[in-house]
N, C-alpha and C positions, 0 to 999 in steps of 0.2 A: 560844413562837416568833415571832420577828420576821423582818415581810416586807420582802426592801432589793434592789426593783423597782427604784428609780430607779439603783439600780448597771447597771442593763442596756440604762437609758435614751439611753446615750453612743451607742453601734450595733446598730442591731436584732440578735436571735440568727437566723442562719441558716434558713432553714423555716420561721421564726414568724411574720414580718411576713403579714398582712394585705395589702400587696399593695394596698388600693381597693377589694380587691371583699368586695359582698355576698352571702353565701350563699342570701337568699331563702330559706331553710326554708318556709316560706308555699306556696313554688308547686308543690313536688315531689309533690303530690297530687293538681294540677289538669291534666287531663287534656290538654283545650283550651289551657289558659293557654302549657302544655308542647309542643304541638303549633306556633302562632301563631310560639313562641319559637326552635325549631329552623327555622323556614321562613324567620324574617327576613332582609332582605337583611348586617346586620350582626352577625350571629350569626356568633359563630366557633370552631372546632372542631379536634379535636387528635387522633392516637392513641398509647392506651395498648398499651405488651405485653409480656411481662412485666420491670415496672419501670421501664422503657427508651420514648422518646420522641426525636421525628425533632427535632435540633436546630439553628441554623442561627448562620453564625459570620459577621455581618456586615461588609465594609471599613474599617468606624467603632471595629470591635475591641469590639463588641454581641454576645452571643450570647443569640438570641432561641427559643422556640419555635416550629414549624413550627404555621402553624394556617391553614385553609381554611375559606371562609365553607359553611356545612352542602349546598346542593348538590355542592359538589366533594369531601364526604367519603366515604371508602368506604361502600357499605351496611350497615344493621345491620341485627338486625331488637330486640330486647330490651337488649344491651348496651350505651346511650344515658347515659351518666349526665354531671346537668345542676352544671356545677359554680358559678353563680351570674352574678351581674351588678355592670358595671363604674359606675362615676358615670357614663359616659355615656347608661347603658341600653345595653349590648355585652353581650348572652349569652353565657358559653361552657360548651359542651358537651364529655365525652370519649369518645371510642367505644375502645371496650375491643376487641380485634381478637387472633386468636396470633401476626401477626408484622404489622412496622412494612409501611406500605406505600412503593414506593421513589417514587425525587424525579428527572424526567426534566432538569434539569439539573442534577444529583450533584452540588450544590453543601450538602446537608443529609447530619447525620451524626447516628447513634441513639447516647444517652448515657443514662444511667442520675443521680438523686438527689445522688450523693457523687460526681460530673462536676461538673456541670450547677449544680446547686445555691448554688454560689459564683458561678457567672458568670451566670446568669438577672438576669433582676431580680425585686423582691421578687412584683410581678402574679405574673413568668412560673411563678417557683419557689414560690408558694401551690398555682397552680392545677395545678402537677403533683401536691405533695404530697398533695393531697388524691388528681388524678386513682390516683397508684398504689396510695397506700390503701384505694378503696374496688376498684381491681384486686384486690391483697391477698385482702383478705377474699374477692369474691367466687368468686375462684378456688377457695378452701380451706370456704367453709360452702355448698358449691349441697342439701343433705341435710337436711333437719329432723333437728339431736337431740333432736325428742321421739318422732318416727315413722318414723323413715327414708324419708322420704317427697323425691323430689325437688321441689326450691320454686323460685318461679318471684320476678323482679326486680317490684320493684315504690319508687314515693317513686322516681323517675328513681334508682336506683340505691343509696339510702340505708337498702331495709328489702327483708328476701325473708322470704314468706310462703308457709306449706303448707298448701297447697288440701286436704289429708286430715284433718287436724287442725285447721286454722286460727291454728296458731300463728307468732308474726311474732319474726324474729328480725332485730335489727340491727347494725349495723357494731362489732367490738371494738376497744376500744385498754386495754393494759396499760399499768397505772405501773410507770414505774419509775425508782426515785432516784439521781441522781448527785452527787457533793459531792468537793468540794478540803477537804480537813481540813489544819485548821494546827496546829501543836504553839503553844507557851510560847514559845519565839524564830522566833514566827512562819515558821517554814518548811512547805512544803508536800510530803505523803504524796501518791506516786504508784507506782500499780504497774504491771506487765508480767505478764498473762492466759498462760498455759504455750501457749496457740496462739497468739502472738502474736510478728511476727518479733524478732529478737536488736532489744535498747535501745527498743525501741518503749513507749514510759512516759504513761500516761494515771491521770483520775483513777479512783475507786473507782466503781461504781454496783454496782442490782440490784434486782430485782423487789422490789414490795410484793405481801406475804402477804396470805391471808386473814386478815380480823378484826382486822388492823395496821393504825396509825397514818403515816402518811408521816414523822414524826418517826420513832416506832418502827423506821424500817424503815431510814435510814440507822445509828441505831444501831450496830444486828442485823449488816446489811452490813456495816459498816468490822471489826465486831468478829470475823468469821467469816473473811474474805479476809485481815484483816493482824493482828488480834488487839490492835488497839489500842481503845480506851473511850475514849469520845464523849461530852461535856456538850451546851455551846449549839452549836443547829441553827437558822441562821438561812435565810428562803428567798430566790432569788435569780430568778429565771425561770422556766420550758419550753421544750420543744422537743417539736415534731411529729417525729417518726421511724418514719417508717413501716417498718421492717424486719425485720420485717412490720409492724408496729401497736402500738406504743409511741409511750408518752408518755413523756419525760425531765422529768423535776423537778429542780431546778438547786435546791444545795444551799451553804452554806458553816457547815465545821461544827469547830471548836473541840474538838480532841483535851484530854485527864486526864490522857494516858499515852503515853510513843513510844517503848516499847518494843514490835520490830516481829516479828510470828511467823504468816508468811503460810500460809496454808490447804493449799498446793502442788497442788488441784486447781484450784481456779479464778486461782487469782493466782499465782506463779509465783516472781514477786520485788516485794518492795518495796522502795522510799528513802527518807528525809525529801532536802526538796533547800530550802538556800536560794538567795535569785533570786542572786547568782554562782555559786552552783552549777548551776543548772539556765542558767544561759547558757554559761560556757565549755560544758558538756555537749553541749550544743545546736551550739554554732560545734565541736565536735572532734569529730561524728557521735556520740557514744558514746549518746546520747539523740536517739526518733527522735518530735517532738511530735506531739503526735493532731492527728489532717484540720482544717482551719479549716471545716468547713464544722459540724464536731459543738459541743454546747453546752461537751465538756468544754473544751474550745481555751477559751471564754470563761473559764468560771471559775478556769483559769488564770493567764489574761490580767489577770481583775481582782485575784487576788493578786497576781503577777505589775506589775504596771501599767503597761504601755502591749505594745504587738504583741510577736508569740512573733517571736525570733530567728529564722532556718530556715538548717539548718546548710549 
């Protein structure tokens, strides 16, 4: 397998850019440091609830996370997650709440990552990804998988401990492969999932199975979903995808066969597209490209050679 991360450096993949935030993981178990960081006047806090946070559309066109000093933040006992610090020493926390707070000036609005990810700065998008991923995990893993007892939050939101059996549980991340498959005519293989709207096409993707390498997962998923065999596999880049807890591993793959036979369960339709085919189909509205927030759009653009047209 070769690595092609140089292709991804032209433009950061949405949600994956570090944004200048140092996660400072070594402070997560230092309760005295965390308490001092929380009470510092420069510390900034935002609330996350149900995968959403408040964002504000500034008059100059920027969209920003709504953050407040810690002394203005809603009270919470346990669900306070330390996300890191920037180069100026500002510390950032997220609070998990059952609902988002109101805003007296009415200028803010709730938004999730799918909408706001492409609008926010690299810093704000990275903070929101981190917070949403922790929130998803915390909501779904409140009980010990070993003994069934309720666990307690530790390490500033990054560990859950079981007081009964002593087990420690860490946030899970499910590896998934996503690939742009090309044939010997340099056409791209795009598919439409069964539950997608008519015309929505994207790259193939699937989860890595136990005991399987990521390269093997690429070959298996393409064969299972589209009936196409794959030879060469080149890694491109990755993208955190907290919907709810995946890490997308992006690849370019070379097909050794071109006959398509979809499985009918996950993929309803798959087609080979030349660049001219794809451009015409998007411009006519026959094909809806993937969202710009997704690494799928970037993989297609790497093959296409420029940003995708929008119908």
